[in-house]
C-alpha positions in Angstrom: 76.4 106.0 61.3 75.8 103.5 64.2 76.0 105.8 67.2 79.1 104.0 68.6 80.4 107.3 70.1 76.9 108.9 70.9 74.0 110.2 69.0 74.9 111.0 65.3 78.6 109.4 65.3 80.4 106.3 63.8 82.7 104.0 65.4 86.3 105.0 64.9 88.1 103.8 61.6 91.9 103.7 61.1 93.1 103.8 57.6 96.8 104.0 56.1 98.2 106.7 53.8 96.8 105.9 50.2 94.0 103.7 51.4 90.4 104.3 50.2 87.0 103.3 52.0 84.4 104.6 49.6 81.7 103.3 51.7 82.6 105.5 54.7 81.6 109.1 54.8 83.7 110.2 57.8 80.6 111.3 59.6 80.0 114.3 57.4 76.5 112.9 56.4 75.0 112.4 59.6 71.7 113.1 61.5 69.6 116.2 60.9 69.3 118.5 64.0 65.8 118.7 65.4 65.3 122.5 65.4 67.5 125.5 64.5 67.9 128.0 67.5 67.2 131.5 66.3 67.0 133.5 69.5 66.6 133.2 73.2 66.1 136.4 75.3 64.6 137.4 78.8 64.1 140.4 81.1 62.7 140.9 84.6 59.6 143.4 84.4 59.8 144.4 87.9 57.3 141.6 88.9 58.5 138.5 87.2 60.8 137.3 84.4 59.8 136.9 80.9 61.4 134.5 78.6 61.1 134.3 74.9 62.7 132.2 72.3 62.3 131.5 68.5 63.2 128.6 66.4 63.3 127.8 62.8 61.9 124.5 61.2 61.5 121.9 63.8 61.8 118.1 62.9 60.8 115.4 65.7 60.6 118.1 68.3 58.5 117.3 71.3 58.9 119.9 74.0 61.2 122.3 75.9 62.2 122.2 79.4 63.1 125.6 80.9 66.0 125.6 83.5 67.0 128.0 85.9 70.1 128.5 88.4 70.6 131.3 90.7 74.2 132.7 91.2 74.2 130.9 94.8 73.6 127.7 93.2 75.7 124.8 91.7 73.2 123.4 89.3 70.4 124.0 86.8 66.9 123.2 88.1 63.9 122.5 85.8 61.1 125.0 86.4 58.7 124.6 83.5 57.8 122.9 80.2 56.4 124.1 76.8 55.1 121.7 74.1 56.6 122.0 70.7 54.6 123.7 67.9 52.2 121.2 65.9 53.4 122.8 62.9 57.0 121.9 62.9 57.5 122.7 59.1 56.8 126.4 59.8 59.7 128.7 59.0 59.6 130.4 62.5 58.2 129.4 65.8 57.8 131.6 68.7 57.5 130.5 72.4 57.2 132.0 75.9 57.6 131.3 79.5 57.0 133.6 82.5 59.0 132.7 85.8 57.0 134.0 88.9 59.4 132.3 91.4 62.8 134.2 91.0 62.4 135.8 94.4 66.1 136.5 95.4 68.2 139.3 94.5 71.2 138.5 92.1 72.0 136.9 88.8 69.8 134.1 87.3 71.0 132.0 84.7 68.3 130.2 82.1 68.8 127.8 79.4 66.3 125.7 77.3 66.5 122.0 76.9 64.9 120.9 73.6 63.8 117.2 73.7 63.2 115.1 70.4 60.5 112.7 70.4 62.9 109.8 70.6 64.4 111.2 73.7 67.6 113.0 72.3 67.9 116.6 73.2 69.9 119.8 72.7 70.6 122.9 74.8 70.1 126.4 73.9 72.5 129.1 74.7 72.6 130.3 78.5 71.3 133.7 79.2 71.8 135.8 82.5 69.3 138.1 84.1 70.0 140.3 87.2 67.2 141.2 89.6 67.5 143.8 92.3 65.0 143.6 95.0 64.4 146.5 97.5 66.1 146.5 100.8 63.2 148.3 102.8 62.9 147.0 106.4 60.4 148.5 108.6 58.8 147.6 111.9 56.0 149.1 113.7 54.4 148.0 116.8 51.2 148.8 118.7 49.4 149.2 121.2 52.2 151.1 123.2 52.0 150.8 126.3 50.6 147.3 126.1 48.9 144.9 128.3 48.7 141.4 126.9 49.3 141.4 123.1 51.9 143.5 121.2 51.1 143.7 117.4 54.2 143.8 115.3 54.0 144.8 111.6 57.2 143.9 109.7 57.9 144.9 105.8 60.9 143.4 104.1 61.9 144.4 100.8 63.6 141.1 100.2 63.7 137.7 101.7 65.3 137.2 105.0 65.8 135.2 108.2 64.4 137.0 111.1 65.9 136.6 114.5 64.0 138.2 117.4 64.9 139.2 120.9 63.1 141.0 123.8 65.3 142.6 126.5 64.4 144.3 129.7 65.4 147.6 131.1 68.7 146.1 132.4 69.4 144.5 129.1 68.8 141.0 130.1 67.3 138.8 127.4 63.9 137.7 128.6 62.4 136.5 125.3 64.1 134.5 122.3 62.4 134.3 119.0 58.9 134.4 120.2 58.4 134.5 116.2 61.0 134.6 113.6 62.3 132.2 110.9 62.4 132.6 107.1 60.5 135.3 105.4 59.9 136.3 101.7 59.7 139.6 100.7 56.3 141.4 101.9 54.6 142.7 105.0 53.9 140.3 108.0 51.8 140.8 111.1 53.1 139.0 114.2 51.7 138.8 117.7 54.1 139.0 121.0 52.4 137.8 124.0 53.4 140.2 126.7 51.0 138.8 129.3 54.0 136.7 130.7 56.1 139.8 131.1 56.1 141.8 134.4 55.2 145.5 134.2 58.1 147.5 132.9 60.2 148.9 129.9 61.4 146.6 127.3 63.3 146.5 124.1 62.1 144.6 121.0 65.0 143.8 118.6 64.6 142.3 115.2 67.6 141.2 113.3 67.7 140.6 109.5 70.2 140.4 106.5 69.4 144.0 106.1 70.1 145.3 109.6 68.6 145.6 112.9 65.7 147.5 114.2 64.8 148.2 118.0 61.5 149.1 119.3 61.0 150.0 122.8 57.6 149.4 124.3 56.1 149.4 127.9 53.9 146.8 129.6 51.4 148.2 132.0 49.1 146.3 134.4 
C-alpha cells in the first residue's frame, strides 16, 4: 500500500491471464478505519438542536467537526468541534453537541467530519432536521395621539427584513425606513421621531415576509 491513488490505496497493476504476483494483495489488506460509526441522531427541542452520536473502538482519532447546511445554502459550514475520547479502545463512545444558532425555519442538514491525528478524515451519514418557527407578527404603538416620539413595539415569530413607511392623510409617503432592516425572531422597541411631522393624521406601515401591518396615529401640537 503506497497511497498512489489516495489514502489506503496502491498503484495500479496490470497482469495477464495465468500470471501470478504473490507479493501483491490487491489492496484487500489495507489501512484500519480510525473509528466505527454506530449512530448519529438529532432533534430540535423547541429552543435548540440536540445532536448525539455513538462510535465503536477508535484508533488514531483526534476530533470531530460538526457541519451544518440550511436548505437554502449550497455548502456545509463548520459550526463546532468535539475532541475524541481519551479511551479510544473502549467498546462504545458517546458524544453530543447543541446547536443554538439554527434560527431560520426550514430543513437543516448535519454531518460529522472525523479527523485522525495524522490529518486523514472520514464523514458520518447526513441527517436532516426540520425546524418550524412561529409566524407571529404584532405591532403596537403609543402614545397616540403623539407629540415628538412615537414608541413602536414589534414582535416577530421568525427572522425577517423590515420595510417601514409613514404616509400622511392624502397617502403621500412622508418618511421612508425611519427604522428597519434585518431582525431576528423576538420583540423589538423602536422610536419614531414625529417632531418633524406637521400636526395631522398618519399611517405607519411595516412590511415583513409575514405580511403588512398598518397602524394609524395622530400628531398633536
